[in-house]
C-alpha positions, 0 to 999 in steps of 0.5 A: 120514918128515918132516911139517911142523907148525905151532903157536904159541909159547904155553905150552899148545902148547909143553907139548903138543908138547914130547915129540913134537918132541923124541922123548921118545916113540917117534914111529914113524919120523916127524920134524917140521919145526916152524913157530912162528907166532901164531894168525892166521898159522897160520889163514892158512897153513891156509887156503892148505893150506901145512902137513901138520899145524897148530894153527888157530882153530875159526873158521878151520877152517870155511874149511879143512875141505876140505883138513884133518880135525880130530884128536881130540888136541891141541885147546883147549876148556874152561870159563872159558877164553874171550877177554876184551873189555877197555878202559882207558876203558869198563866194561860200563855205559858201553859199553852207552850208547855202543853205543846212540848211536854204535857205529861210533866204537868202535875194536876191536883183535882178534887176527885176523879168523878167530880164534874170539875174533872169531867170539864177538865177532860173536855177542855184539856184532854192532854192533862193526864197526870192527875192527883186526887186530893180533898178540894180544900188542900189543893191551894196549899199543894200548889204553894208547896210545889207538890203540883203544878196546876190545881182544879178548884171548886167551892169556896176556894174560888174566892180565896186563891187570889189572896194566896198569890195564885193565878187563874188560867181558865174558868171551866164554867165559862168554857162550858157556857160558851161551848153549850149555852147552858148553865153548868150542872155541878151537883144534884140531889138523888134518891134511892130508887128502891124507896116507895114512889110516895116517899121519893116525891115527899122528899123532893117536895120537902127539899124544895120547901127547905130551899124556899124557907132558906131564901125567905129566912136567909139568916135562919141557919147562920149558926149551922152554916158557920159551924161547918164552914171551916172558919170562913168569913161570913161575907164569903159564906154568903157569896158562896151561897149566892153563887150555887143556890138559885132557881135551879135549886128550887126546881130544875125545870126544863132549862135545868134538865136540858143542861143536865142532858147536854152534859151527859150527851157530850160525856157519852160522845167523848167516852167519858161516861158509859151509856145510861139506860135509865130515866135520869129523873124522878 
């Protein structure tokens, strides 16, 4: 049986899925047709129900929960892993001053409307409304070329912005942790509800095994990870993996589910997402 599978080319995802798609584990008769896309493209595909299994932002999951259920394996949650709001010409103090006088003049580059990063920005800085959607990897350049005033960065850009003379204004992951005490839910793996229950459970089991294989053989997928990592330094690649792949990637567990439930509760209270009737989980 062949299933369509979407995930990003970022090191955390290629690390997780290497053993699965390259049959380093027994896939129990399943094969996978893979789409590699940036997170916002995956979000849009999920909201259209285009894939059997896909990575998406938890923010986007609110709009796709009718069609998809969240797997216990493969998610990216954690402490100290949140998106950063950065700038070339503002720091925290000067931004606060501008927000009092003319917040509408500030141009903000975001990695997608339905990213969890944008959701967190909306909680922390609801007055920032002049947003420009762009591919996450283009935000630093846009700041340097004065196309935007503020940039909301995710993924490996967390490790590169300082080398380009850019300044962190706030770590929105830290903001979330202080607000809730929970790990921050960034992205999850969801499966189409139309698939047989047996297949859904099998996929969840296989992704968990793929993550466990990756932890047991961390260099096994190095060529595959590097191939998709946009000429990233190997040390940065593994810093990226260590940040986003952890115990929650093996199994959400009670603590992970609490974090997801808290995210959705806050978002609904602030009218950022619609009310959800479906059970979120597999």
